[in-house]
C-alpha positions as CSV (number, residue, x, y, z in Angstrom):
1,X,-23.9,21.0,-45.1
2,X,-25.6,21.7,-41.9
3,X,-23.9,19.0,-40.2
4,X,-20.6,20.2,-41.1
5,X,-21.4,23.5,-39.7
6,X,-22.7,21.8,-36.5
7,X,-19.5,19.9,-36.3
8,X,-17.4,23.0,-36.7
9,X,-19.5,24.7,-34.1
10,X,-18.9,22.0,-31.7
11,X,-15.4,22.0,-32.5
12,X,-15.0,25.8,-31.9
13,X,-16.7,25.2,-28.7
14,X,-14.3,22.4,-27.5
15,X,-11.2,24.4,-28.7
16,X,-12.5,27.5,-26.5
17,X,-13.0,25.2,-23.6
18,X,-9.5,23.5,-23.8
19,X,-8.1,27.1,-24.1
20,X,-9.7,28.3,-20.9
21,X,-8.6,24.9,-19.2
22,X,-5.0,25.5,-20.3
23,X,-5.3,29.2,-19.0
24,X,-6.3,28.0,-15.6
25,X,-3.5,25.5,-15.5
26,X,-1.0,28.1,-16.3
27,X,-2.6,30.4,-13.7
28,X,-2.2,27.7,-11.2
29,X,1.4,26.9,-12.0
30,X,2.3,30.6,-11.8
31,X,0.7,30.7,-8.1
32,X,2.7,27.5,-7.3
33,X,5.9,29.1,-8.8
34,X,5.3,32.1,-6.6
35,X,4.8,30.1,-3.6
36,X,7.9,28.1,-4.2
37,X,10.1,31.2,-4.7
38,X,8.7,32.7,-1.4
39,X,9.7,29.2,0.3
40,X,13.1,29.2,-1.3
41,X,13.7,32.7,0.0
42,X,12.9,31.8,3.6
43,X,15.1,28.9,3.3
44,X,17.9,30.9,2.2
45,X,17.3,33.4,4.8
46,X,17.2,30.6,7.4
47,X,20.5,29.1,6.3
48,X,22.2,32.4,6.3
49,X,20.9,33.0,9.9
50,X,22.3,29.7,10.9
51,X,25.7,30.3,9.2
52,X,25.9,33.5,10.9
53,X,25.0,32.1,14.5
54,X,28.1,29.9,14.2
55,X,30.5,32.9,14.2
56,X,28.6,34.8,17.0
57,X,29.5,34.3,20.5
58,X,27.3,32.2,22.6
59,X,27.0,33.0,26.3
């Protein structure tokens, strides 16, 4: 019976560790997603600026 309790305790520790790892992965993915959104916004602004520049008179 003691060995079963030990195994369950070890299993709980492993599951808790995996949950923390998964949480860290999701946190990292969220940061990457936020950064990608900022890059996409800058790219859209640049493309808009380039499109507008085509219609503006050049000296």
